[in-house]
C-alpha positions as CSV (number, residue, x, y, z in Angstrom):
1,M,68.6,109.9,120.2
2,S,70.2,108.2,123.2
3,T,69.1,106.4,125.9
4,D,70.5,104.6,128.8
5,D,69.5,101.1,127.3
6,P,72.4,99.5,124.9
7,V,69.7,98.2,122.4
8,V,67.6,101.8,121.7
9,Q,71.3,103.3,122.0
10,G,71.6,101.6,118.3
11,A,69.2,101.4,115.9
12,L,66.2,99.6,117.9
13,V,64.3,102.7,119.3
14,S,60.9,102.6,120.2
15,G,58.4,105.8,120.5
16,D,58.5,108.7,118.1
17,E,60.3,107.4,114.4
18,H,61.4,111.3,114.2
19,G,64.3,112.7,116.0
20,P,64.9,116.4,117.1
21,E,67.0,116.7,113.8
22,E,64.3,115.1,112.3
23,E,62.0,117.4,113.4
24,H,64.0,120.9,113.1
25,E,64.8,119.7,109.0
26,P,61.5,120.9,107.2
27,A,61.3,124.2,109.2
28,F,65.1,125.2,108.4
29,T,64.5,124.4,104.9
30,R,61.4,126.4,104.9
31,I,63.7,129.1,106.2
32,A,66.0,128.8,103.5
33,M,63.8,128.6,100.8
34,A,62.1,131.8,102.2
35,R,65.2,133.3,101.8
36,I,66.0,132.2,98.0
37,A,62.4,133.7,97.2
38,L,62.7,136.6,98.9
39,V,66.1,137.3,96.8
40,A,64.4,135.9,93.6
41,V,61.7,138.4,93.8
42,A,64.1,141.1,94.0
43,V,66.1,140.2,91.6
44,A,63.1,140.5,89.2
45,G,62.0,143.6,90.2
46,V,65.4,145.2,90.0
47,G,66.1,143.7,86.8
48,L,62.7,144.1,85.1
49,S,63.1,147.9,86.3
50,V,59.5,147.1,88.2
51,L,61.3,148.8,90.8
52,E,62.6,152.3,90.3
53,G,64.8,155.2,92.0
54,T,68.3,154.8,93.1
55,W,67.7,154.9,97.0
56,L,64.7,152.7,96.7
57,V,66.7,150.1,94.5
58,G,69.8,150.6,96.7
59,G,67.8,150.7,100.2
60,I,66.1,147.5,98.5
61,A,69.2,145.7,97.7
62,V,70.7,146.0,101.3
63,V,67.6,144.7,103.1
64,V,67.8,141.5,100.9
65,T,71.1,141.1,101.1
66,L,71.4,141.5,104.9
67,V,68.3,139.1,105.1
68,G,68.6,136.7,102.3
69,G,72.4,136.7,102.5
70,F,72.2,136.2,106.2
71,P,73.9,132.9,106.5
72,I,76.7,133.9,104.3
73,L,77.2,137.3,106.8
74,E,77.1,135.1,109.5
75,E,80.3,132.6,108.4
76,A,82.1,135.7,107.5
77,W,81.6,137.4,110.5
78,E,82.8,134.4,112.4
79,A,85.8,134.2,110.7
80,I,86.8,137.5,111.3
81,P,87.6,136.9,115.4
82,A,89.0,133.6,114.5
83,R,91.8,135.3,112.0
84,R,90.5,132.9,109.1
85,M,90.5,133.8,105.8
86,T,87.3,131.5,104.4
87,M,85.5,132.5,101.0
88,E,82.3,133.3,102.8
89,L,84.8,136.2,103.7
90,S,86.0,137.1,100.3
91,M,82.4,137.0,98.8
92,T,81.2,139.1,101.6
93,I,83.9,141.7,100.7
94,A,83.1,141.5,97.1
95,L,79.2,142.0,97.7
96,L,80.0,144.9,100.1
97,A,82.2,146.6,97.5
98,A,79.7,146.2,94.7
99,L,76.9,147.8,97.0
100,A,79.1,150.5,97.6
101,I,79.2,150.8,93.6
102,G,76.2,150.5,93.1
103,E,76.1,147.4,91.5
104,F,72.8,146.4,93.2
105,L,71.9,143.7,90.7
106,T,74.9,142.1,90.6
107,V,74.9,142.1,94.1
108,L,71.4,140.5,94.0
109,V,72.0,138.0,91.7
110,I,75.2,136.8,93.5
111,V,73.2,136.0,96.3
112,L,70.5,134.1,94.9
113,F,73.5,132.1,93.1
114,V,75.1,131.6,96.1
115,L,72.2,130.3,98.3
116,I,70.9,127.9,95.6
117,A,74.5,126.2,95.4
118,E,74.6,125.8,99.1
119,E,71.0,124.2,99.5
120,I,72.4,122.1,96.6
121,E,75.3,121.4,98.8
122,K,73.7,120.4,101.8
123,L,71.3,118.0,99.7
124,T,74.1,116.4,98.5
125,V,75.8,116.1,101.7
126,G,72.8,115.1,103.5
127,R,72.5,112.6,101.3
128,G,75.7,111.0,102.8
129,R,74.3,111.4,106.4
130,R,70.8,110.2,105.7
131,A,72.6,106.8,104.2
132,I,73.8,106.2,107.7
133,E,70.3,107.1,109.4
134,D,68.3,104.9,106.8
135,L,70.6,102.5,108.1
136,L,69.4,102.5,111.3
137,T,65.8,101.4,109.9
138,F,67.0,97.9,109.0
139,L,66.5,96.4,112.3
140,P,63.1,95.3,113.2
141,R,61.5,97.2,116.4
142,R,59.6,94.1,117.4
143,V,60.9,90.5,117.7
144,F,60.2,87.2,118.8
145,V,61.7,85.3,121.9
146,R,61.3,81.8,122.8
147,S,61.0,81.8,126.3
148,G,59.7,78.4,128.4
149,G,58.6,76.6,125.4
150,E,56.6,79.5,124.4
151,V,57.1,82.0,121.9
152,R,55.8,85.3,122.2
153,E,56.4,89.1,120.6
154,V,58.2,91.7,122.4
155,D,59.5,95.0,121.9
156,A,63.1,94.5,121.0
157,S,64.7,97.5,123.6
158,E,63.2,94.2,125.9
159,V,65.9,91.6,124.3
160,R,68.8,90.6,126.7
161,P,72.1,89.0,125.9
162,G,71.0,85.1,126.0
163,D,68.0,85.6,124.7
164,V,66.7,83.2,122.2
165,V,65.0,85.0,119.0
166,V,63.3,83.3,116.8
167,V,63.5,84.6,113.2
168,K,60.8,83.8,110.8
169,P,61.6,83.4,106.6
170,G,61.5,86.5,105.4
171,A,62.4,88.8,108.7
172,R,65.4,90.6,109.4
173,I,67.8,89.2,112.0
174,P,67.5,91.8,114.6
175,V,70.6,90.5,116.7
176,D,74.2,89.4,116.4
177,G,74.4,85.7,117.6
178,T,74.5,82.3,117.2
179,V,72.4,79.9,115.7
180,L,70.9,77.0,117.7
181,A,68.1,75.2,116.1
182,G,66.8,75.5,112.8
183,S,68.6,75.9,109.1
184,S,68.4,78.4,106.4
185,A,70.1,80.5,103.8
186,V,70.6,84.0,104.8
187,E,71.3,87.5,102.7
188,Q,74.0,89.1,104.2
189,A,75.3,91.5,101.8
190,A,74.3,94.6,104.1
191,I,77.2,93.1,106.0
192,T,79.5,91.5,104.4
193,G,78.9,92.0,100.6
194,E,78.4,88.7,99.6
195,S,76.0,88.6,96.8
196,L,75.0,85.2,97.3
197,P,73.0,83.9,100.3
198,V,74.9,81.9,103.2
199,E,73.7,78.9,104.4
200,K,73.2,79.2,108.3
201,V,72.9,75.8,110.7
202,P,73.5,75.0,114.3
203,G,76.9,76.6,115.4
204,T,76.9,78.9,112.9
205,S,76.8,83.1,113.3
206,V,74.5,85.7,111.9
207,F,74.7,89.3,111.9
208,A,71.9,91.8,112.9
209,G,70.4,94.0,109.8
210,T,70.7,90.3,107.4
211,I,67.6,88.7,106.3
212,N,66.9,85.3,106.8
213,Q,65.2,83.8,103.4
214,T,63.9,80.0,103.5
215,G,63.7,78.4,107.3
216,T,63.1,79.2,110.9
217,L,66.0,79.8,112.8
218,D,66.4,79.9,117.1
219,V,69.3,82.6,117.5
220,C,71.7,83.2,121.0
221,T,71.7,86.7,121.2
222,E,75.0,88.0,121.6
223,R,75.2,91.4,120.8
224,L,72.4,94.1,120.6
225,G,71.8,97.4,119.3
226,R,75.2,99.8,119.0
227,D,77.7,96.6,120.0
228,T,76.5,94.3,117.0
229,T,78.6,94.3,113.7
230,F,75.9,96.4,112.2
231,G,75.5,98.7,114.8
232,R,79.4,99.2,114.6
233,I,79.2,99.7,110.9
234,V,77.3,103.0,111.6
235,E,79.2,104.0,114.5
236,A,82.5,103.9,112.5
237,V,80.5,106.0,109.6
238,E,79.5,108.1,112.0
239,R,83.0,108.3,113.4
240,A,84.5,109.1,109.7
241,D,82.0,112.2,109.3
242,R,83.7,114.1,112.7
243,T,87.1,112.5,111.8
244,R,89.3,114.9,109.5
245,A,91.9,113.5,107.4
246,P,95.4,115.4,106.7
247,I,94.2,115.6,103.0
248,Q,91.2,117.4,104.6
249,K,93.1,119.5,106.6
250,T,95.3,120.5,103.5
251,A,91.9,121.1,101.2
252,N,91.0,123.5,104.0
253,R,94.7,125.2,104.3
254,L,94.8,125.4,100.1
255,A,91.4,126.9,100.3
256,G,92.5,130.0,102.8
257,Y,95.9,130.1,100.5
258,L,93.8,130.8,97.5
259,V,91.3,133.1,99.1
260,Y,94.4,135.1,100.1
261,F,95.5,134.6,96.5
262,T,92.6,136.1,94.9
263,L,92.5,139.3,97.1
264,A,95.9,139.7,95.9
265,A,95.2,139.0,92.6
266,A,92.1,141.6,93.2
267,A,94.9,144.3,94.4
268,V,96.7,143.8,91.6
269,T,93.8,144.1,88.9
270,F,92.1,147.5,90.4
271,F,95.9,149.2,90.6
272,V,96.7,148.2,87.1
273,T,93.0,148.8,85.6
274,R,91.3,151.4,88.1
275,D,88.6,149.0,86.9
276,A,86.1,148.2,90.4
277,R,83.5,145.9,88.5
278,A,86.8,143.5,87.2
279,T,88.4,143.7,90.6
280,I,84.9,142.3,92.1
281,S,84.8,140.0,89.1
282,V,88.0,139.1,90.3
283,V,86.8,138.4,94.3
284,I,83.9,136.5,92.9
285,A,85.1,134.1,90.3
286,A,87.5,132.0,92.9
287,G,85.7,128.7,93.7
288,A,87.7,127.0,96.9
289,C,84.5,126.0,98.3
290,G,84.4,122.8,96.2
291,I,87.4,121.6,97.6
292,A,86.7,122.3,100.9
293,A,83.1,121.3,100.9
294,G,84.2,118.3,98.6
295,T,86.8,116.7,100.6
296,P,84.6,115.8,103.4
297,L,82.2,114.6,101.3
298,A,84.6,111.9,99.2
299,I,85.7,110.6,102.5
300,L,82.4,110.0,104.1
301,G,81.6,108.4,101.0
302,A,84.2,106.2,100.5
303,I,83.7,104.8,104.2
304,G,80.3,104.7,103.8
305,R,80.8,102.4,100.7
306,A,83.6,100.7,102.5
307,A,81.1,99.5,105.3
308,R,78.6,98.5,102.4
309,Q,81.3,96.1,101.1
310,G,82.5,94.7,104.3
311,S,85.1,96.3,105.9
312,I,85.1,99.0,108.8
313,I,87.6,102.2,108.5
314,K,87.4,103.7,111.4
315,G,88.2,107.3,110.5
316,G,89.4,109.6,108.0
317,I,92.9,109.2,108.9
318,A,93.0,105.6,107.9
319,L,91.2,106.2,104.6
320,E,93.6,108.9,103.7
321,V,96.8,106.8,104.5
322,L,95.3,103.7,102.9
323,G,94.9,105.3,99.7
324,R,98.6,106.0,99.5
325,A,99.8,102.6,100.7
326,D,102.6,101.2,98.8
327,T,103.4,97.8,101.0
328,I,100.9,95.3,102.1
329,V,102.3,93.3,105.0
330,L,100.6,90.1,105.8
331,D,100.3,87.4,108.5
332,K,99.7,84.2,107.5
333,T,97.9,81.9,110.1
334,G,94.3,83.0,110.3
335,T,95.2,85.7,107.7
336,L,95.8,84.2,104.3
337,T,95.2,80.5,105.9
338,F,92.2,79.3,108.1
339,G,94.1,79.2,111.2
340,R,93.3,75.1,111.4
341,P,94.9,71.8,110.2
342,E,93.2,70.1,107.8
343,V,94.7,66.5,105.7
344,V,95.9,67.4,102.6
345,A,97.5,64.4,101.6
346,L,97.0,60.6,102.4
347,R,100.2,58.8,101.1
348,P,99.3,54.6,101.8
349,A,102.1,52.2,101.0
350,L,101.9,50.0,98.2
351,G,99.1,47.6,98.2
352,L,97.1,49.8,100.6
353,S,93.9,52.0,100.3
354,D,93.6,55.8,101.1
355,G,90.7,54.5,103.2
356,E,92.3,51.9,105.3
357,L,95.3,54.0,106.3
358,L,92.9,56.9,107.2
359,E,90.9,54.4,109.7
360,T,94.3,53.2,110.9
361,A,95.2,56.5,111.9
362,A,92.0,57.6,113.5
363,T,91.6,55.0,115.3
364,A,94.8,55.2,117.1
365,E,94.1,59.2,117.1
366,R,91.0,59.1,118.8
367,P,91.9,59.7,122.3
368,S,94.2,62.5,121.4
369,E,93.5,66.3,121.7
370,H,96.4,67.3,119.7
371,A,95.3,69.3,116.9
372,L,96.8,67.1,114.3
373,A,94.8,64.3,115.2
374,R,91.5,66.0,115.4
375,A,92.6,67.1,111.8
376,I,92.8,63.3,111.2
377,L,89.3,62.9,113.2
378,A,87.6,65.3,111.0
379,R,88.7,63.8,107.8
380,A,87.5,60.2,108.7
381,A,84.1,61.7,110.0
382,D,82.2,59.3,107.7
383,V,85.0,56.1,108.8
384,K,83.6,55.7,112.1
385,P,86.9,54.7,113.6
386,R,86.8,52.4,116.9
387,D,88.1,53.2,120.4
388,P,91.8,51.8,120.7
389,E,92.0,49.0,123.7
390,Q,94.8,51.2,124.9
391,F,96.5,54.2,124.2
392,E,99.5,56.3,125.1
393,A,100.9,59.9,124.3
394,F,104.3,60.9,123.4
395,P,104.1,64.7,123.6
396,G,106.5,65.9,120.5
397,K,106.4,62.8,118.8
398,G,103.3,60.9,118.4
399,V,101.0,58.2,119.8
400,R,100.9,54.4,120.5
401,A,97.4,52.4,120.7
402,I,96.5,48.8,121.0
403,V,93.5,48.1,118.4
404,D,92.5,44.3,118.3
405,G,95.4,43.3,120.2
406,V,98.1,44.9,117.6
407,E,100.2,48.1,118.3
408,V,99.4,50.8,116.0
409,L,101.8,53.9,116.1
410,A,101.2,57.3,114.5
411,G,103.7,60.2,115.0
412,S,106.8,61.6,113.6
413,R,109.9,59.3,111.2
414,A,111.8,59.4,114.3
415,F,109.3,58.4,116.4
416,L,108.6,55.3,114.1
417,A,112.6,54.7,113.5
418,G,113.1,54.4,117.4
419,R,110.0,51.6,117.9
420,D,112.0,49.7,115.0
421,V,109.6,50.4,111.9
422,R,111.8,50.1,108.7
423,L,110.2,52.9,106.7
424,P,111.1,53.6,103.3
425,E,114.0,55.1,102.0
426,V,112.3,57.3,99.4
427,L,108.9,59.0,100.7
428,P,106.7,61.3,99.0
429,E,107.6,64.7,99.9
430,A,105.6,66.7,102.0
431,H,104.8,70.4,100.4
432,G,104.7,72.9,103.0
433,G,102.7,70.7,105.7
434,T,103.5,68.1,108.8
435,E,103.6,64.3,108.3
436,I,102.3,61.9,110.4
437,F,103.5,58.5,109.9
438,V,101.8,55.8,110.4
439,A,102.6,51.8,111.3
440,R,100.6,48.5,112.3
441,A,102.4,45.5,113.7
442,G,105.7,47.0,112.9
443,T,104.8,47.7,109.4
444,F,104.5,50.6,107.5
445,L,101.1,51.9,106.3
446,G,101.9,55.4,105.1
447,S,101.9,58.7,105.7
448,I,99.5,61.7,106.2
449,E,100.2,65.3,105.4
450,V,98.5,67.8,107.8
451,A,98.7,71.4,106.6
452,D,96.8,74.8,107.8
453,T,95.2,75.3,104.0
454,L,94.9,78.5,102.2
455,R,91.6,80.6,102.1
456,G,90.0,80.1,99.0
457,E,90.5,83.8,97.9
458,A,93.8,84.2,99.2
459,V,96.0,83.2,95.8
460,E,93.3,86.0,93.9
461,A,93.7,88.8,96.5
462,V,97.4,88.8,96.5
463,R,97.7,88.7,92.5
464,S,95.1,91.4,93.1
465,L,97.5,93.3,95.1
466,R,100.6,92.9,92.9
467,T,98.9,93.7,89.9
468,M,97.9,97.3,92.1
469,G,101.7,97.8,92.2
470,L,101.8,96.7,95.9
471,R,104.8,95.0,96.8
472,T,103.3,92.1,99.5
473,V,105.3,91.0,102.2
474,L,104.3,87.5,104.2
475,L,105.1,87.9,107.7
476,T,105.0,84.7,109.7
477,G,106.4,82.4,113.1
478,D,105.7,79.3,111.0
479,A,109.0,77.2,109.8
480,R,110.7,78.0,106.8
481,P,109.5,74.9,104.9
482,V,105.7,75.8,105.6
483,A,106.0,79.8,105.0
484,E,107.9,79.1,101.7
485,A,105.5,76.5,100.7
486,I,102.6,79.2,101.2
487,A,104.5,81.6,100.0
488,S,105.0,79.8,96.4
489,Q,101.5,79.4,96.1
490,L,100.7,82.7,96.6
491,G,103.3,84.5,95.1
492,V,104.8,86.8,97.4
493,D,107.0,89.2,96.8
494,E,108.9,88.5,100.2
495,V,108.7,86.3,102.9
496,R,110.1,86.0,106.7
497,A,109.6,82.7,108.5
498,E,110.2,81.7,112.2
499,L,109.5,85.6,113.3
500,L,108.4,86.5,117.2
501,P,106.1,89.1,117.7
502,H,108.8,91.4,117.9
503,D,110.6,90.2,115.1
504,K,107.4,91.3,113.3
505,V,107.5,94.4,114.4
506,Q,111.2,95.2,113.5
507,R,110.6,94.2,110.1
508,V,107.5,96.6,109.8
509,R,109.6,99.1,111.4
510,E,112.4,99.0,108.6
511,L,110.1,99.1,105.8
512,T,108.2,102.6,107.4
513,Q,112.0,103.8,108.0
514,E,112.6,102.6,104.3
515,G,110.0,105.5,103.2
516,H,107.1,102.8,102.5
517,T,103.4,103.4,103.8
518,V,102.8,100.1,105.2
519,V,99.5,98.5,105.7
520,M,99.6,95.4,108.3
521,V,97.1,92.5,108.0
522,G,96.7,90.2,111.2
523,D,94.1,88.2,113.5
524,G,96.4,87.1,116.5
525,V,97.2,88.6,119.4
526,N,100.8,88.3,118.1
527,D,100.2,90.5,115.0
528,A,98.9,93.4,117.5
529,P,102.3,95.2,117.6
530,A,102.7,95.0,114.3
531,L,99.6,96.6,113.1
532,V,99.9,99.7,115.5
533,E,103.7,99.8,114.2
534,A,102.2,100.1,110.6
535,S,101.0,102.8,109.0
536,V,97.5,101.2,108.8
537,G,96.6,97.9,110.9
538,I,94.2,95.7,109.4
539,A,92.5,92.9,111.5
540,M,90.3,90.2,110.4
541,G,86.7,89.9,111.5
542,S,87.3,86.6,113.2
543,G,90.8,87.6,114.7
544,T,91.0,88.2,118.2
545,D,89.8,91.2,120.2
546,V,93.3,92.7,120.6
547,A,94.0,92.7,117.0
548,R,90.9,94.2,116.5
549,E,90.9,97.1,119.3
550,C,94.5,98.1,117.6
551,A,93.3,97.9,113.9
552,S,92.5,101.1,111.9
553,V,90.2,99.1,109.5
554,V,87.9,95.3,110.1
555,L,87.4,93.2,107.6
556,I,83.9,91.4,108.7
557,G,83.9,88.8,106.8
558,D,87.3,87.4,106.5
559,D,87.2,87.7,103.0
560,L,90.4,89.2,101.6
561,L,89.1,90.6,98.5
562,K,87.3,92.7,100.3
563,L,91.0,93.9,101.5
564,V,91.6,94.6,97.8
565,E,88.0,96.4,97.4
566,T,89.2,98.8,100.6
567,L,92.0,99.6,99.2
568,R,90.7,100.7,95.4
569,I,88.0,102.7,97.4
570,A,91.0,104.5,99.2
571,R,92.8,104.9,96.0
572,R,89.8,106.3,94.5
573,C,88.6,108.8,97.1
574,R,92.2,109.9,96.9
575,R,92.2,110.6,93.0
576,I,88.8,112.3,93.3
577,I,90.3,114.5,95.6
578,H,93.2,115.3,93.9
579,A,91.2,116.3,90.6
580,N,89.5,118.4,92.9
581,F,92.4,120.2,94.0
582,A,94.0,120.4,90.1
583,G,90.5,121.4,88.7
584,T,90.0,124.0,91.5
585,I,93.8,125.5,90.3
586,L,92.7,125.7,86.7
587,I,89.2,126.7,86.7
588,D,89.7,129.4,89.3
589,G,92.9,130.8,87.7
590,A,91.5,130.7,84.2
591,A,88.3,133.1,85.4
592,M,90.8,135.1,87.5
593,A,92.5,135.9,84.5
594,L,89.4,136.5,82.1
595,A,87.6,138.3,85.1
596,A,91.0,140.8,85.3
597,V,90.4,142.0,82.0
598,G,86.9,142.4,81.8
599,I,85.7,139.5,79.7
600,L,83.9,137.9,83.1
601,T,81.3,140.3,84.7
602,P,80.6,140.3,88.2
603,I,77.6,138.1,87.1
604,L,79.5,135.8,84.9
605,A,82.1,135.4,87.7
606,S,79.4,134.2,89.9
607,V,77.8,131.5,87.4
608,V,81.5,130.2,87.0
609,H,82.0,130.6,91.0
610,V,79.0,128.4,91.8
611,G,78.9,125.9,88.8
612,S,82.6,125.2,89.6
613,E,81.8,124.7,93.5
614,L,78.7,122.5,92.4
615,A,80.8,120.2,90.2
616,F,83.5,119.5,92.8
617,I,80.4,118.5,94.9
618,L,79.2,116.5,92.7
619,N,82.2,114.7,91.6
620,S,82.8,113.6,95.3
621,A,79.2,112.5,95.6
622,R,80.0,109.5,92.7
623,L,81.3,107.7,96.0
624,L,77.8,108.3,97.9
625,T,76.4,105.6,94.8
626,R,75.3,102.5,95.8
627,P,78.0,99.6,94.5
628,A,77.1,96.9,92.0
629,R,77.3,93.7,94.3
630,A,80.2,91.7,92.8
631,S,79.5,87.9,92.8
632,S,82.0,86.3,95.3
633,G,81.1,82.5,94.5
634,A,78.6,79.9,96.8
635,R,79.9,79.7,100.4
636,S,79.7,76.5,101.9
637,V,78.2,75.7,105.5
638,E,82.3,75.3,106.3
639,D,83.1,78.5,105.0
640,A,80.0,80.2,106.7
641,T,81.3,78.7,110.1
642,T,84.9,80.6,109.6
643,Q,83.5,83.4,108.1
644,G,80.6,84.4,109.7
645,K,81.8,85.3,113.4
646,A,81.1,88.7,114.3
647,A,83.8,91.1,115.1
648,A,83.5,92.2,119.3
649,P,83.4,96.0,120.0
650,W,86.3,97.9,119.1
651,G,87.7,100.5,120.7
652,A,89.4,103.9,119.1
653,S,91.5,103.9,116.4
654,R,95.4,104.0,116.5
655,T,96.5,105.0,113.4
656,R,100.3,105.9,112.7
657,V,100.8,108.1,110.0
658,A,104.0,107.3,108.2
């Protein structure tokens, strides 16, 4: 499924809905079912003594084994020149040995069990891959485009960046873009994991694959197909399906060691007992296929679940490292905070109201382009400040304005003091923000505190991280009083302030050298070096392109609780894989011991082999189930604007394994 069209490359394909893989899948299934049926008939014939005569039964067993067991024999043959010891190769040795001693029914039953187990395994693994393919059907194939005052319906492949797409109530949004007109509630759980609809108004961003609920929206197209956040989710999970994590390589290596051990145990069994049936049973009993197949299935399921929850993990390596992380390093601005200053406190002088203080300051600051001035003007939106008659800015100090012929000053304490304004000896203490002092006609009117505010979920997220046993470290370039105030609210374990980008890198490097597995969370260009240096870098979805490029994980909606959930998913994946490891060793060890003393016959050994394999595969498949949506609370339009910025395309993962 590929084409040169950027839209068709993703979900917006036109023409035949069935790709080549889908066309061939039924034929392949028919062949597999025909093999199972052939072997089942042979088992019934030999088992019920319908077929008699050693030569006839032997000939039928050999033919049916070659035809029905072809997938097993083929993989075994491929393992020989590659010098790889696989379960298929050991199983083939056991089958040939059983044929040699005339255990024809045993051979046929084993082939039947293994074929059935392989089909169940394919169905289970296919479920995970089909979940990826099913995502592609989310996006509509026909869309409405506004052009020249008219609205016309076109094929989705004809849409280009800059086009205005009209999304009607109940329709799925086909592109990433910005709302130009209209207002509506949009369900974006498929992208960000938010259980409640998010209000969308002009200026807010929308994601492809989300559902418009109440009103009509005009959306300016910014990204299409695989370039959308939705398309990147599909791409990330597809890439994860092809990526081998270190723990997956360990699983394959352990499976190989287990096969060698099995063959050695079989040799010892034959040397001690001289019992060919017991020896064959030992070989058959081992079931390392469960960890070899269950490990990639668990990784795929975990990455798919994380994508549904609103975080993109760019490969199995990042997932594996996340599962053993013990230290979380957090940037402040844009990560724990919104990255924009806001008025957090009004402290008018005695006898003055909050409104009078705010109106005076806003009037003086109105011509200013400074970020602190914009924060005051945003707070005073309902006050409607006037334009001053004269205005003069003093960079780094404050502003001077003439309002109704009277001088108004707004700036630092030193700025007002230098203008002969008498300030109270005792002033309320600021809580980590910047104090702007206001005076009119030489009289002190009060102060306004402006600060970068914490995200609503930041405190809960840090508390959850600490509950999980993770050490939390705050690294920021902000002033120490501001950093310590934020750290106090969050309850982090360590705080470092007034850091340059290379200082953050150095601290991350120190933590890794101390033996910690470090996760760095940031959003800006200055965080990029530390994101690369960390064991795993996590970027906020509204962060810079550089941060997203360098990170191995991207949080789509900027919700820090998604960070917590992603870490929980990674840990759960790791626990499942380790449980498969331990279970395989325990069950195989017991089964081989019972087979060696003759308690397990070859047929019973095959039942144990197949049963354990399926048990571990199904254990891994638990991660494929759709998670329950946790309520994240209602989102305001302001939150939607901040959290709804779609992530731009990111590149290859740059995870460093500690």
